[in-house]
PDB file of N, CA, C and O in Angstrom:
ATOM      1  N   MET A   1       0.355  15.424  24.075  1.00  0.00           N
ATOM      2  CA  MET A   1       0.617  16.830  24.287  1.00  0.00           C
ATOM      3  C   MET A   1       0.583  17.556  22.941  1.00  0.00           C
ATOM      4  O   MET A   1       1.160  17.081  21.963  1.00  0.00           O
ATOM      5  N   ALA A   2      -0.078  18.683  22.893  1.00  0.00           N
ATOM      6  CA  ALA A   2      -0.213  19.444  21.654  1.00  0.00           C
ATOM      7  C   ALA A   2       1.110  20.116  21.288  1.00  0.00           C
ATOM      8  O   ALA A   2       1.974  20.329  22.139  1.00  0.00           O
ATOM      9  N   LEU A   3       1.245  20.438  20.022  1.00  0.00           N
ATOM     10  CA  LEU A   3       2.456  21.125  19.552  1.00  0.00           C
ATOM     11  C   LEU A   3       2.516  22.535  20.121  1.00  0.00           C
ATOM     12  O   LEU A   3       1.497  23.220  20.213  1.00  0.00           O
ATOM     13  N   CYS A   4       3.698  22.956  20.495  1.00  0.00           N
ATOM     14  CA  CYS A   4       3.868  24.335  20.936  1.00  0.00           C
ATOM     15  C   CYS A   4       4.029  25.224  19.703  1.00  0.00           C
ATOM     16  O   CYS A   4       4.181  24.733  18.585  1.00  0.00           O
ATOM     17  N   GLU A   5       3.995  26.510  19.920  1.00  0.00           N
ATOM     18  CA  GLU A   5       4.099  27.466  18.814  1.00  0.00           C
ATOM     19  C   GLU A   5       5.411  27.294  18.054  1.00  0.00           C
ATOM     20  O   GLU A   5       5.425  27.354  16.824  1.00  0.00           O
ATOM     21  N   ARG A   6       6.514  27.081  18.774  1.00  0.00           N
ATOM     22  CA  ARG A   6       7.817  26.900  18.127  1.00  0.00           C
ATOM     23  C   ARG A   6       7.802  25.706  17.180  1.00  0.00           C
ATOM     24  O   ARG A   6       8.337  25.788  16.074  1.00  0.00           O
ATOM     25  N   ASP A   7       7.194  24.592  17.602  1.00  0.00           N
ATOM     26  CA  ASP A   7       7.130  23.394  16.764  1.00  0.00           C
ATOM     27  C   ASP A   7       6.329  23.658  15.494  1.00  0.00           C
ATOM     28  O   ASP A   7       6.697  23.197  14.414  1.00  0.00           O
ATOM     29  N   ARG A   8       5.238  24.398  15.628  1.00  0.00           N
ATOM     30  CA  ARG A   8       4.447  24.740  14.442  1.00  0.00           C
ATOM     31  C   ARG A   8       5.237  25.637  13.494  1.00  0.00           C
ATOM     32  O   ARG A   8       5.150  25.487  12.275  1.00  0.00           O
ATOM     33  N   VAL A   9       6.007  26.569  14.054  1.00  0.00           N
ATOM     34  CA  VAL A   9       6.830  27.454  13.220  1.00  0.00           C
ATOM     35  C   VAL A   9       7.903  26.643  12.490  1.00  0.00           C
ATOM     36  O   VAL A   9       8.179  26.899  11.318  1.00  0.00           O
ATOM     37  N   VAL A  10       8.507  25.670  13.172  1.00  0.00           N
ATOM     38  CA  VAL A  10       9.520  24.813  12.535  1.00  0.00           C
ATOM     39  C   VAL A  10       8.905  24.096  11.334  1.00  0.00           C
ATOM     40  O   VAL A  10       9.499  24.074  10.256  1.00  0.00           O
ATOM     41  N   LEU A  11       7.737  23.519  11.511  1.00  0.00           N
ATOM     42  CA  LEU A  11       7.084  22.811  10.403  1.00  0.00           C
ATOM     43  C   LEU A  11       6.669  23.777   9.294  1.00  0.00           C
ATOM     44  O   LEU A  11       6.759  23.441   8.113  1.00  0.00           O
ATOM     45  N   ASP A  12       6.220  24.962   9.666  1.00  0.00           N
ATOM     46  CA  ASP A  12       5.856  25.967   8.661  1.00  0.00           C
ATOM     47  C   ASP A  12       7.074  26.396   7.848  1.00  0.00           C
ATOM     48  O   ASP A  12       6.984  26.551   6.630  1.00  0.00           O
ATOM     49  N   ILE A  13       8.206  26.587   8.513  1.00  0.00           N
ATOM     50  CA  ILE A  13       9.433  26.953   7.805  1.00  0.00           C
ATOM     51  C   ILE A  13       9.814  25.843   6.836  1.00  0.00           C
ATOM     52  O   ILE A  13      10.142  26.108   5.679  1.00  0.00           O
ATOM     53  N   GLU A  14       9.769  24.599   7.307  1.00  0.00           N
ATOM     54  CA  GLU A  14      10.169  23.483   6.454  1.00  0.00           C
ATOM     55  C   GLU A  14       9.268  23.365   5.227  1.00  0.00           C
ATOM     56  O   GLU A  14       9.721  22.942   4.164  1.00  0.00           O
ATOM     57  N   ARG A  15       8.021  23.729   5.367  1.00  0.00           N
ATOM     58  CA  ARG A  15       7.074  23.638   4.261  1.00  0.00           C
ATOM     59  C   ARG A  15       7.299  24.722   3.212  1.00  0.00           C
ATOM     60  O   ARG A  15       7.075  24.488   2.025  1.00  0.00           O
ATOM     61  N   THR A  16       7.745  25.919   3.641  1.00  0.00           N
ATOM     62  CA  THR A  16       7.722  27.054   2.707  1.00  0.00           C
ATOM     63  C   THR A  16       8.973  27.916   2.673  1.00  0.00           C
ATOM     64  O   THR A  16       8.918  29.009   2.112  1.00  0.00           O
ATOM     65  N   TRP A  17      10.084  27.497   3.233  1.00  0.00           N
ATOM     66  CA  TRP A  17      11.237  28.400   3.351  1.00  0.00           C
ATOM     67  C   TRP A  17      11.740  28.899   1.997  1.00  0.00           C
ATOM     68  O   TRP A  17      12.192  30.040   1.903  1.00  0.00           O
ATOM     69  N   TRP A  18      11.677  28.092   0.962  1.00  0.00           N
ATOM     70  CA  TRP A  18      12.229  28.492  -0.342  1.00  0.00           C
ATOM     71  C   TRP A  18      11.403  29.576  -1.018  1.00  0.00           C
ATOM     72  O   TRP A  18      11.893  30.232  -1.937  1.00  0.00           O
ATOM     73  N   LEU A  19      10.171  29.778  -0.588  1.00  0.00           N
ATOM     74  CA  LEU A  19       9.330  30.825  -1.172  1.00  0.00           C
ATOM     75  C   LEU A  19       9.742  32.214  -0.698  1.00  0.00           C
ATOM     76  O   LEU A  19       9.349  33.219  -1.291  1.00  0.00           O
ATOM     77  N   ASP A  20      10.527  32.268   0.363  1.00  0.00           N
ATOM     78  CA  ASP A  20      10.938  33.526   0.971  1.00  0.00           C
ATOM     79  C   ASP A  20      11.983  34.274   0.148  1.00  0.00           C
ATOM     80  O   ASP A  20      12.115  35.491   0.280  1.00  0.00           O
ATOM     81  N   GLY A  21      12.724  33.563  -0.697  1.00  0.00           N
ATOM     82  CA  GLY A  21      13.755  34.209  -1.502  1.00  0.00           C
ATOM     83  C   GLY A  21      15.090  34.347  -0.792  1.00  0.00           C
ATOM     84  O   GLY A  21      16.030  34.929  -1.334  1.00  0.00           O
ATOM     85  N   ARG A  22      15.175  33.813   0.419  1.00  0.00           N
ATOM     86  CA  ARG A  22      16.428  33.841   1.175  1.00  0.00           C
ATOM     87  C   ARG A  22      16.895  32.412   1.391  1.00  0.00           C
ATOM     88  O   ARG A  22      16.174  31.459   1.100  1.00  0.00           O
ATOM     89  N   SER A  23      18.106  32.276   1.904  1.00  0.00           N
ATOM     90  CA  SER A  23      18.596  30.940   2.220  1.00  0.00           C
ATOM     91  C   SER A  23      17.842  30.394   3.429  1.00  0.00           C
ATOM     92  O   SER A  23      17.264  31.146   4.213  1.00  0.00           O
ATOM     93  N   LYS A  24      17.862  29.092   3.558  1.00  0.00           N
ATOM     94  CA  LYS A  24      17.183  28.453   4.683  1.00  0.00           C
ATOM     95  C   LYS A  24      17.759  28.946   6.011  1.00  0.00           C
ATOM     96  O   LYS A  24      17.024  29.170   6.972  1.00  0.00           O
ATOM     97  N   THR A  25      19.069  29.110   6.050  1.00  0.00           N
ATOM     98  CA  THR A  25      19.721  29.596   7.263  1.00  0.00           C
ATOM     99  C   THR A  25      19.192  30.967   7.649  1.00  0.00           C
ATOM    100  O   THR A  25      18.916  31.217   8.822  1.00  0.00           O
ATOM    101  N   GLU A  26      19.048  31.855   6.680  1.00  0.00           N
ATOM    102  CA  GLU A  26      18.536  33.205   6.959  1.00  0.00           C
ATOM    103  C   GLU A  26      17.095  33.175   7.450  1.00  0.00           C
ATOM    104  O   GLU A  26      16.734  33.902   8.375  1.00  0.00           O
ATOM    105  N   VAL A  27      16.274  32.335   6.831  1.00  0.00           N
ATOM    106  CA  VAL A  27      14.868  32.230   7.240  1.00  0.00           C
ATOM    107  C   VAL A  27      14.778  31.697   8.669  1.00  0.00           C
ATOM    108  O   VAL A  27      14.013  32.217   9.481  1.00  0.00           O
ATOM    109  N   VAL A  28      15.554  30.668   8.972  1.00  0.00           N
ATOM    110  CA  VAL A  28      15.534  30.072  10.314  1.00  0.00           C
ATOM    111  C   VAL A  28      15.986  31.091  11.351  1.00  0.00           C
ATOM    112  O   VAL A  28      15.354  31.231  12.398  1.00  0.00           O
ATOM    113  N   ARG A  29      17.062  31.797  11.073  1.00  0.00           N
ATOM    114  CA  ARG A  29      17.559  32.792  12.028  1.00  0.00           C
ATOM    115  C   ARG A  29      16.564  33.925  12.226  1.00  0.00           C
ATOM    116  O   ARG A  29      16.391  34.408  13.345  1.00  0.00           O
ATOM    117  N   ALA A  30      15.910  34.354  11.156  1.00  0.00           N
ATOM    118  CA  ALA A  30      14.959  35.456  11.253  1.00  0.00           C
ATOM    119  C   ALA A  30      13.706  35.059  12.032  1.00  0.00           C
ATOM    120  O   ALA A  30      13.197  35.845  12.831  1.00  0.00           O
ATOM    121  N   ARG A  31      13.212  33.858  11.806  1.00  0.00           N
ATOM    122  CA  ARG A  31      11.942  33.463  12.432  1.00  0.00           C
ATOM    123  C   ARG A  31      12.100  32.818  13.795  1.00  0.00           C
ATOM    124  O   ARG A  31      11.259  33.015  14.672  1.00  0.00           O
ATOM    125  N   LEU A  32      13.167  32.050  13.990  1.00  0.00           N
ATOM    126  CA  LEU A  32      13.337  31.324  15.256  1.00  0.00           C
ATOM    127  C   LEU A  32      14.491  31.825  16.114  1.00  0.00           C
ATOM    128  O   LEU A  32      14.542  31.557  17.314  1.00  0.00           O
ATOM    129  N   ARG A  33      15.411  32.547  15.499  1.00  0.00           N
ATOM    130  CA  ARG A  33      16.604  33.024  16.199  1.00  0.00           C
ATOM    131  C   ARG A  33      17.438  31.882  16.766  1.00  0.00           C
ATOM    132  O   ARG A  33      17.926  31.947  17.895  1.00  0.00           O
ATOM    133  N   VAL A  34      17.590  30.829  15.955  1.00  0.00           N
ATOM    134  CA  VAL A  34      18.448  29.700  16.305  1.00  0.00           C
ATOM    135  C   VAL A  34      19.309  29.367  15.092  1.00  0.00           C
ATOM    136  O   VAL A  34      19.024  29.803  13.976  1.00  0.00           O
ATOM    137  N   SER A  35      20.358  28.595  15.321  1.00  0.00           N
ATOM    138  CA  SER A  35      21.211  28.169  14.216  1.00  0.00           C
ATOM    139  C   SER A  35      20.507  27.107  13.381  1.00  0.00           C
ATOM    140  O   SER A  35      19.516  26.518  13.811  1.00  0.00           O
ATOM    141  N   LEU A  36      21.026  26.874  12.200  1.00  0.00           N
ATOM    142  CA  LEU A  36      20.459  25.847  11.336  1.00  0.00           C
ATOM    143  C   LEU A  36      20.641  24.466  11.963  1.00  0.00           C
ATOM    144  O   LEU A  36      19.777  23.601  11.815  1.00  0.00           O
ATOM    145  N   ALA A  37      21.761  24.254  12.663  1.00  0.00           N
ATOM    146  CA  ALA A  37      21.990  22.965  13.334  1.00  0.00           C
ATOM    147  C   ALA A  37      20.921  22.720  14.407  1.00  0.00           C
ATOM    148  O   ALA A  37      20.399  21.610  14.516  1.00  0.00           O
ATOM    149  N   ARG A  38      20.598  23.740  15.192  1.00  0.00           N
ATOM    150  CA  ARG A  38      19.560  23.591  16.228  1.00  0.00           C
ATOM    151  C   ARG A  38      18.197  23.368  15.585  1.00  0.00           C
ATOM    152  O   ARG A  38      17.405  22.559  16.068  1.00  0.00           O
ATOM    153  N   TYR A  39      17.924  24.083  14.499  1.00  0.00           N
ATOM    154  CA  TYR A  39      16.676  23.905  13.759  1.00  0.00           C
ATOM    155  C   TYR A  39      16.533  22.454  13.295  1.00  0.00           C
ATOM    156  O   TYR A  39      15.468  21.851  13.425  1.00  0.00           O
ATOM    157  N   ASN A  40      17.622  21.903  12.751  1.00  0.00           N
ATOM    158  CA  ASN A  40      17.578  20.517  12.287  1.00  0.00           C
ATOM    159  C   ASN A  40      17.357  19.539  13.433  1.00  0.00           C
ATOM    160  O   ASN A  40      16.708  18.509  13.246  1.00  0.00           O
ATOM    161  N   GLN A  41      17.886  19.843  14.618  1.00  0.00           N
ATOM    162  CA  GLN A  41      17.623  19.014  15.792  1.00  0.00           C
ATOM    163  C   GLN A  41      16.142  19.065  16.159  1.00  0.00           C
ATOM    164  O   GLN A  41      15.527  18.036  16.437  1.00  0.00           O
ATOM    165  N   LEU A  42      15.584  20.259  16.157  1.00  0.00           N
ATOM    166  CA  LEU A  42      14.161  20.410  16.471  1.00  0.00           C
ATOM    167  C   LEU A  42      13.305  19.679  15.439  1.00  0.00           C
ATOM    168  O   LEU A  42      12.344  18.995  15.790  1.00  0.00           O
ATOM    169  N   LEU A  43      13.657  19.828  14.191  1.00  0.00           N
ATOM    170  CA  LEU A  43      12.928  19.186  13.102  1.00  0.00           C
ATOM    171  C   LEU A  43      13.011  17.667  13.224  1.00  0.00           C
ATOM    172  O   LEU A  43      12.012  16.973  13.037  1.00  0.00           O
ATOM    173  N   GLY A  44      14.189  17.156  13.535  1.00  0.00           N
ATOM    174  CA  GLY A  44      14.366  15.720  13.719  1.00  0.00           C
ATOM    175  C   GLY A  44      13.517  15.174  14.850  1.00  0.00           C
ATOM    176  O   GLY A  44      13.011  14.055  14.762  1.00  0.00           O
ATOM    177  N   GLY A  45      13.357  15.941  15.899  1.00  0.00           N
ATOM    178  CA  GLY A  45      12.504  15.523  17.004  1.00  0.00           C
ATOM    179  C   GLY A  45      11.033  15.491  16.628  1.00  0.00           C
ATOM    180  O   GLY A  45      10.263  14.707  17.182  1.00  0.00           O
ATOM    181  N   LEU A  46      10.646  16.331  15.700  1.00  0.00           N
ATOM    182  CA  LEU A  46       9.240  16.382  15.289  1.00  0.00           C
ATOM    183  C   LEU A  46       8.856  15.246  14.355  1.00  0.00           C
ATOM    184  O   LEU A  46       7.675  14.925  14.228  1.00  0.00           O
ATOM    185  N   VAL A  47       9.827  14.639  13.705  1.00  0.00           N
ATOM    186  CA  VAL A  47       9.538  13.585  12.732  1.00  0.00           C
ATOM    187  C   VAL A  47       8.797  12.422  13.381  1.00  0.00           C
ATOM    188  O   VAL A  47       7.953  11.798  12.738  1.00  0.00           O
ATOM    189  N   ALA A  48       9.092  12.123  14.622  1.00  0.00           N
ATOM    190  CA  ALA A  48       8.452  11.007  15.315  1.00  0.00           C
ATOM    191  C   ALA A  48       7.221  11.436  16.117  1.00  0.00           C
ATOM    192  O   ALA A  48       6.598  10.605  16.777  1.00  0.00           O
ATOM    193  N   ASN A  49       6.873  12.688  16.069  1.00  0.00           N
ATOM    194  CA  ASN A  49       5.784  13.234  16.875  1.00  0.00           C
ATOM    195  C   ASN A  49       4.446  13.081  16.148  1.00  0.00           C
ATOM    196  O   ASN A  49       4.278  13.573  15.032  1.00  0.00           O
ATOM    197  N   LYS A  50       3.508  12.403  16.782  1.00  0.00           N
ATOM    198  CA  LYS A  50       2.186  12.181  16.171  1.00  0.00           C
ATOM    199  C   LYS A  50       1.436  13.494  15.953  1.00  0.00           C
ATOM    200  O   LYS A  50       0.752  13.652  14.942  1.00  0.00           O
ATOM    201  N   GLU A  51       1.556  14.436  16.887  1.00  0.00           N
ATOM    202  CA  GLU A  51       0.868  15.725  16.738  1.00  0.00           C
ATOM    203  C   GLU A  51       1.431  16.510  15.550  1.00  0.00           C
ATOM    204  O   GLU A  51       0.702  17.233  14.871  1.00  0.00           O
ATOM    205  N   ALA A  52       2.728  16.359  15.313  1.00  0.00           N
ATOM    206  CA  ALA A  52       3.338  17.021  14.152  1.00  0.00           C
ATOM    207  C   ALA A  52       2.766  16.454  12.863  1.00  0.00           C
ATOM    208  O   ALA A  52       2.517  17.194  11.911  1.00  0.00           O
ATOM    209  N   GLU A  53       2.556  15.141  12.831  1.00  0.00           N
ATOM    210  CA  GLU A  53       1.980  14.526  11.631  1.00  0.00           C
ATOM    211  C   GLU A  53       0.544  14.982  11.415  1.00  0.00           C
ATOM    212  O   GLU A  53       0.113  15.158  10.276  1.00  0.00           O
ATOM    213  N   VAL A  54      -0.187  15.173  12.482  1.00  0.00           N
ATOM    214  CA  VAL A  54      -1.561  15.673  12.359  1.00  0.00           C
ATOM    215  C   VAL A  54      -1.542  17.113  11.836  1.00  0.00           C
ATOM    216  O   VAL A  54      -2.362  17.484  10.995  1.00  0.00           O
ATOM    217  N   TYR A  55      -0.602  17.920  12.340  1.00  0.00           N
ATOM    218  CA  TYR A  55      -0.515  19.329  11.941  1.00  0.00           C
ATOM    219  C   TYR A  55      -0.114  19.477  10.476  1.00  0.00           C
ATOM    220  O   TYR A  55      -0.720  20.260   9.744  1.00  0.00           O
ATOM    221  N   ASP A  56       0.901  18.733  10.045  1.00  0.00           N
ATOM    222  CA  ASP A  56       1.373  18.839   8.661  1.00  0.00           C
ATOM    223  C   ASP A  56       1.831  17.467   8.158  1.00  0.00           C
ATOM    224  O   ASP A  56       3.029  17.189   8.132  1.00  0.00           O
ATOM    225  N   PRO A  57       0.894  16.614   7.762  1.00  0.00           N
ATOM    226  CA  PRO A  57       1.245  15.248   7.388  1.00  0.00           C
ATOM    227  C   PRO A  57       2.185  15.153   6.189  1.00  0.00           C
ATOM    228  O   PRO A  57       3.027  14.255   6.154  1.00  0.00           O
ATOM    229  N   LEU A  58       2.074  16.036   5.217  1.00  0.00           N
ATOM    230  CA  LEU A  58       2.932  15.953   4.039  1.00  0.00           C
ATOM    231  C   LEU A  58       4.391  16.202   4.380  1.00  0.00           C
ATOM    232  O   LEU A  58       5.270  15.465   3.934  1.00  0.00           O
ATOM    233  N   VAL A  59       4.649  17.221   5.156  1.00  0.00           N
ATOM    234  CA  VAL A  59       6.028  17.538   5.531  1.00  0.00           C
ATOM    235  C   VAL A  59       6.616  16.428   6.393  1.00  0.00           C
ATOM    236  O   VAL A  59       7.737  15.984   6.149  1.00  0.00           O
ATOM    237  N   VAL A  60       5.877  15.979   7.391  1.00  0.00           N
ATOM    238  CA  VAL A  60       6.390  14.959   8.303  1.00  0.00           C
ATOM    239  C   VAL A  60       6.660  13.652   7.564  1.00  0.00           C
ATOM    240  O   VAL A  60       7.691  13.021   7.797  1.00  0.00           O
ATOM    241  N   ARG A  61       5.776  13.242   6.698  1.00  0.00           N
ATOM    242  CA  ARG A  61       5.987  11.997   5.951  1.00  0.00           C
ATOM    243  C   ARG A  61       7.154  12.124   4.973  1.00  0.00           C
ATOM    244  O   ARG A  61       7.905  11.168   4.778  1.00  0.00           O
ATOM    245  N   ARG A  62       7.312  13.302   4.356  1.00  0.00           N
ATOM    246  CA  ARG A  62       8.448  13.530   3.462  1.00  0.00           C
ATOM    247  C   ARG A  62       9.758  13.427   4.240  1.00  0.00           C
ATOM    248  O   ARG A  62      10.725  12.829   3.767  1.00  0.00           O
ATOM    249  N   LEU A  63       9.780  14.012   5.430  1.00  0.00           N
ATOM    250  CA  LEU A  63      10.983  13.946   6.265  1.00  0.00           C
ATOM    251  C   LEU A  63      11.273  12.520   6.712  1.00  0.00           C
ATOM    252  O   LEU A  63      12.436  12.124   6.796  1.00  0.00           O
ATOM    253  N   ARG A  64      10.245  11.751   6.996  1.00  0.00           N
ATOM    254  CA  ARG A  64      10.445  10.349   7.380  1.00  0.00           C
ATOM    255  C   ARG A  64      11.031   9.548   6.225  1.00  0.00           C
ATOM    256  O   ARG A  64      11.934   8.734   6.422  1.00  0.00           O
ATOM    257  N   ARG A  65      10.514   9.780   5.014  1.00  0.00           N
ATOM    258  CA  ARG A  65      11.057   9.069   3.847  1.00  0.00           C
ATOM    259  C   ARG A  65      12.511   9.445   3.613  1.00  0.00           C
ATOM    260  O   ARG A  65      13.335   8.583   3.309  1.00  0.00           O
ATOM    261  N   ALA A  66      12.830  10.725   3.752  1.00  0.00           N
ATOM    262  CA  ALA A  66      14.207  11.172   3.554  1.00  0.00           C
ATOM    263  C   ALA A  66      15.127  10.553   4.600  1.00  0.00           C
ATOM    264  O   ALA A  66      16.243  10.143   4.283  1.00  0.00           O
ATOM    265  N   ARG A  67      14.666  10.484   5.834  1.00  0.00           N
ATOM    266  CA  ARG A  67      15.464   9.872   6.897  1.00  0.00           C
ATOM    267  C   ARG A  67      15.712   8.395   6.594  1.00  0.00           C
ATOM    268  O   ARG A  67      16.821   7.891   6.774  1.00  0.00           O
ATOM    269  N   GLU A  68      14.666   7.711   6.133  1.00  0.00           N
ATOM    270  CA  GLU A  68      14.809   6.295   5.811  1.00  0.00           C
ATOM    271  C   GLU A  68      15.789   6.087   4.660  1.00  0.00           C
ATOM    272  O   GLU A  68      16.605   5.166   4.699  1.00  0.00           O
ATOM    273  N   ARG A  69      15.715   6.936   3.636  1.00  0.00           N
ATOM    274  CA  ARG A  69      16.650   6.823   2.506  1.00  0.00           C
ATOM    275  C   ARG A  69      18.098   7.030   2.959  1.00  0.00           C
ATOM    276  O   ARG A  69      19.001   6.320   2.516  1.00  0.00           O
ATOM    277  N   ARG A  70      18.309   8.010   3.845  1.00  0.00           N
ATOM    278  CA  ARG A  70      19.665   8.240   4.357  1.00  0.00           C
ATOM    279  C   ARG A  70      20.164   7.038   5.140  1.00  0.00           C
ATOM    280  O   ARG A  70      21.328   6.657   5.015  1.00  0.00           O
ATOM    281  N   ARG A  71      19.307   6.444   5.939  1.00  0.00           N
ATOM    282  CA  ARG A  71      19.700   5.258   6.710  1.00  0.00           C
ATOM    283  C   ARG A  71      20.073   4.109   5.785  1.00  0.00           C
ATOM    284  O   ARG A  71      21.083   3.438   5.996  1.00  0.00           O
ATOM    285  N   TRP A  72      19.267   3.886   4.772  1.00  0.00           N
ATOM    286  CA  TRP A  72      19.558   2.816   3.824  1.00  0.00           C
ATOM    287  C   TRP A  72      20.842   3.109   3.065  1.00  0.00           C
ATOM    288  O   TRP A  72      21.626   2.194   2.813  1.00  0.00           O
ATOM    289  N   ALA A  73      21.070   4.349   2.701  1.00  0.00           N
ATOM    290  CA  ALA A  73      22.272   4.718   1.958  1.00  0.00           C
ATOM    291  C   ALA A  73      23.530   4.456   2.779  1.00  0.00           C
ATOM    292  O   ALA A  73      24.559   4.066   2.227  1.00  0.00           O
ATOM    293  N   THR A  74      23.458   4.665   4.080  1.00  0.00           N
ATOM    294  CA  THR A  74      24.640   4.397   4.903  1.00  0.00           C
ATOM    295  C   THR A  74      24.942   2.902   4.968  1.00  0.00           C
ATOM    296  O   THR A  74      26.076   2.505   5.238  1.00  0.00           O
ATOM    297  N   MET A  75      23.931   2.079   4.720  1.00  0.00           N
ATOM    298  CA  MET A  75      24.132   0.633   4.703  1.00  0.00           C
ATOM    299  C   MET A  75      24.504   0.131   3.308  1.00  0.00           C
ATOM    300  O   MET A  75      24.796  -1.052   3.131  1.00  0.00           O
ATOM    301  N   GLY A  76      24.494   1.023   2.323  1.00  0.00           N
ATOM    302  CA  GLY A  76      24.834   0.623   0.962  1.00  0.00           C
ATOM    303  C   GLY A  76      23.719  -0.122   0.268  1.00  0.00           C
ATOM    304  O   GLY A  76      23.984  -0.931  -0.621  1.00  0.00           O
ATOM    305  N   ALA A  77      22.496   0.123   0.642  1.00  0.00           N
ATOM    306  CA  ALA A  77      21.340  -0.545   0.044  1.00  0.00           C
ATOM    307  C   ALA A  77      20.252   0.494  -0.185  1.00  0.00           C
ATOM    308  O   ALA A  77      20.442   1.679   0.091  1.00  0.00           O
ATOM    309  N   GLN A  78      19.131   0.048  -0.683  1.00  0.00           N
ATOM    310  CA  GLN A  78      17.976   0.927  -0.812  1.00  0.00           C
ATOM    311  C   GLN A  78      16.731   0.185  -0.383  1.00  0.00           C
ATOM    312  O   GLN A  78      16.632  -1.026  -0.579  1.00  0.00           O
ATOM    313  N   PRO A  79      15.771   0.899   0.204  1.00  0.00           N
ATOM    314  CA  PRO A  79      14.550   0.256   0.662  1.00  0.00           C
ATOM    315  C   PRO A  79      13.767  -0.352  -0.501  1.00  0.00           C
ATOM    316  O   PRO A  79      13.876   0.100  -1.640  1.00  0.00           O
ATOM    317  N   ALA A  80      12.996  -1.356  -0.205  1.00  0.00           N
ATOM    318  CA  ALA A  80      12.210  -2.039  -1.234  1.00  0.00           C
ATOM    319  C   ALA A  80      11.280  -1.078  -1.959  1.00  0.00           C
ATOM    320  O   ALA A  80      11.011  -1.261  -3.147  1.00  0.00           O
ATOM    321  N   SER A  81      10.786  -0.064  -1.272  1.00  0.00           N
ATOM    322  CA  SER A  81       9.851   0.880  -1.893  1.00  0.00           C
ATOM    323  C   SER A  81      10.525   1.719  -2.965  1.00  0.00           C
ATOM    324  O   SER A  81       9.838   2.261  -3.832  1.00  0.00           O
ATOM    325  N   ASP A  82      11.862   1.846  -2.934  1.00  0.00           N
ATOM    326  CA  ASP A  82      12.585   2.666  -3.920  1.00  0.00           C
ATOM    327  C   ASP A  82      13.163   1.831  -5.072  1.00  0.00           C
ATOM    328  O   ASP A  82      13.674   2.388  -6.044  1.00  0.00           O
ATOM    329  N   ARG A  83      13.087   0.541  -4.970  1.00  0.00           N
ATOM    330  CA  ARG A  83      13.674  -0.307  -6.011  1.00  0.00           C
ATOM    331  C   ARG A  83      12.805  -0.301  -7.254  1.00  0.00           C
ATOM    332  O   ARG A  83      11.576  -0.284  -7.174  1.00  0.00           O
ATOM    333  N   ARG A  84      13.459  -0.315  -8.391  1.00  0.00           N
ATOM    334  CA  ARG A  84      12.728  -0.341  -9.657  1.00  0.00           C
ATOM    335  C   ARG A  84      12.451  -1.794 -10.037  1.00  0.00           C
ATOM    336  O   ARG A  84      13.294  -2.664  -9.818  1.00  0.00           O
ATOM    337  N   PRO A  85      11.269  -2.061 -10.610  1.00  0.00           N
ATOM    338  CA  PRO A  85      10.991  -3.427 -11.044  1.00  0.00           C
ATOM    339  C   PRO A  85      11.877  -3.806 -12.223  1.00  0.00           C
ATOM    340  O   PRO A  85      12.266  -2.949 -13.016  1.00  0.00           O
ATOM    341  N   ARG A  86      12.185  -5.062 -12.332  1.00  0.00           N
ATOM    342  CA  ARG A  86      13.054  -5.536 -13.416  1.00  0.00           C
ATOM    343  C   ARG A  86      12.261  -5.877 -14.632  1.00  0.00           C
ATOM    344  O   ARG A  86      12.828  -6.292 -15.642  1.00  0.00           O
TER     345      ARG A  86
END
């Protein structure tokens, strides 16, 4: 199933919100009329979406890496890809 307009707007916001000169919360409310918590839920759902990766691969892959780092941090470890060689 193709991305809906809202999903594309979510990815567009995530890619460029800091260029707007406002806080992320203000940008999200102005463009989507949802709370930042709801925006993050929508964004989290897009991370696993193949169509989202096709639409904006850099943002989706960055979000996947960040999610993986958070998961590893809760376990008190770090993924092999982040470890420095000795």
